[in-house]
N, C-alpha and C positions, 0 to 999 in steps of 0.2 A: 402331551399331558394336558388335560383339560384345566381351564382356569378354575380357581376356587369360587365357590358360590357363597355369597354373604347373605345370611339370614338373621332375622330378629326373633329371638326366643324369649318371651316374657320380659321384653325390654333390654335384653342383652344381645349384642352383636356377635355372631359366630361366623368364622370362615370354615366352610365345609369343603373338603377336597376329595377328588377321585370318587365321586358318587356313583359312577357306573362300574367301579371295580367289583368283580364277582368275588364274593366272600364264601358263598355256599354253592360250589359248582354243580352238585347233583340236582339242586333245586333251582339253580340259576339266580339265586338271591344276591343282590348287589348291596353295597354299603348304604345306598339310598333306602333300600328295603329294610335293612337293619335299623337305621335311624327312624324310619317311619314306624316300625314295629315297637321300638322302645318308646316312641312318643305316644303310641296308642295304649300301651300297657303301663305308662308312667303313673297313673293314679293308684294302681294296685302295687306297683313295684317300689315306688319311692319311699313309702313308709318302712320298708325292709332295708333300705339303703341309708336313709337319712341319719346323719350324725354318727356313722360307723366308719372307721378306717377301711379303705377299700384297696385291695390288691388288684391291679389291672392284669388281665391275661389277654395280651394283644396278639392278634393274628394278622399282621400287615399284608400277607399274601393269601389270605383266606384260610379256611379250616383245614385244607389239605397241605398248606405250607407250614413252615416253621412258626412257632409261637414263642413268646417270652413273657415272663412275669415281671411286673414293675411295681415295686412297693413305693418307692420315692415318687411322689407326684411330679410329673415333668416340669422342668424349670420354665418351659414355654407356655405353661398354663395361663389362662386369662387372669387378670388381676382380681377378679371377683370369685375365682374358684377357691373355696375354703379348704384348708388342710387341717389334719389332726396330727400333732406330734406324738410319736410313739418311740420309746427308748428301745434300741436294739442292743441287747447284751452281746450278741455276736460281733456287731460292728463297733460297739462302744460309742454310739452316737444316737442322736435323735433322727428319726426318719419322718418326713412330712408326707403322710398318706393323703390321698385325695378323699374328700367327703362329698358324695353325690347327694345333695340336699334338695335339688330342684330340677325342673325339666331342662334348663339350660346346661347344667353340669352333666346331666345324663346324656344329652345330645352331644356334648363336647367329648365325653368318653367314648361314645359310639363312633364318632368320627375318627377316633384313634384305632378303630377296629378292636375295641375292648369287648370281646364277645362273651366272656365269662366274668361275672361280677362276684368277686370273692370278698365278702365283708367279714369284719371281726364279729365275734359273738358278743362283744361289749360295745357300749356307746362311748363317745369321745371323752366325756367328763369322768367316767368311772371305768377305766380300762381294766382295773383289777377285779371288777364284779360283773361277770358275764350276765346278760339278760336272756340268753338263749342257750340251748344245748342242741347239738346236731348229731344224728346217728347216720353214718354212712353204711349202707347195706349193699355190698358189692357181691355179685355172683362169683363163684369160684369153680374149681374142678367138680365138686359134688353138690353145688348149690346153683339153682337156676334163678333167672330174673323173677320168675313167678314166685318162687319161695321168698326171695328178698322182699317183694311187694307184699306178700302175706304177713311177713314180720312187721313191715311198716304199718299195715292196717291194724295189727295187734297193738303196736305202740300208740297209734292214734286213739284207739279205743281206751287204752289204759290212761292216757293223758286226759281224755275227755272225762273219764270217771273221777279224775283228780281235779277237775275244773281248771285245767291248764289248756291254753290255746296251742294246738299242734296242727301241723299241715305237712303233707308230703311235697317234695320238690325235687326236680331232677338235679343230680350232682354234676353232670357233665357228660362224659362219653358212655358210661355204663352204670348199672345199678340204680338204686333209688336212695333217697334221703328223707328222713323224718326230722323236722325241726320243731322244737317245743319252746314256747315263751311263756 
């Protein structure tokens, strides 16, 4: 196993591990590539993550391996990693979700092989008032991905006419998603 690499991200020290681990076998992309990609798209991505409870979807053995969801921000998180408490009715307790507010926290989650970033539709201070709505448009037996995308474009046009900011985004493995704020 390769030794951890220590980096400084915006004044914060991070230990990055297994940087050569292949996470996307078909493309040959490593964890290092994922971290580099997140770093490059951070200026566009962070405004959509900031101050929102984040559910991690971690792929420790790459996208072809098993994955798991993690709502509770790991206990081994850095001391500077901000969390947002959210009451879980099912568990009858507060869950401390990670909040990815800056580049260092984004790089830290990427190092955990958090390849899908599932944010709340609400911000931390006002969990009871969503600031966004998402439409998941998934193909089915009688609906193609093209038809789903046509519906997304129709939603985008409708929201534009209502002076609401809307944008399509990939939901994960299939389909398309339109989000409105």
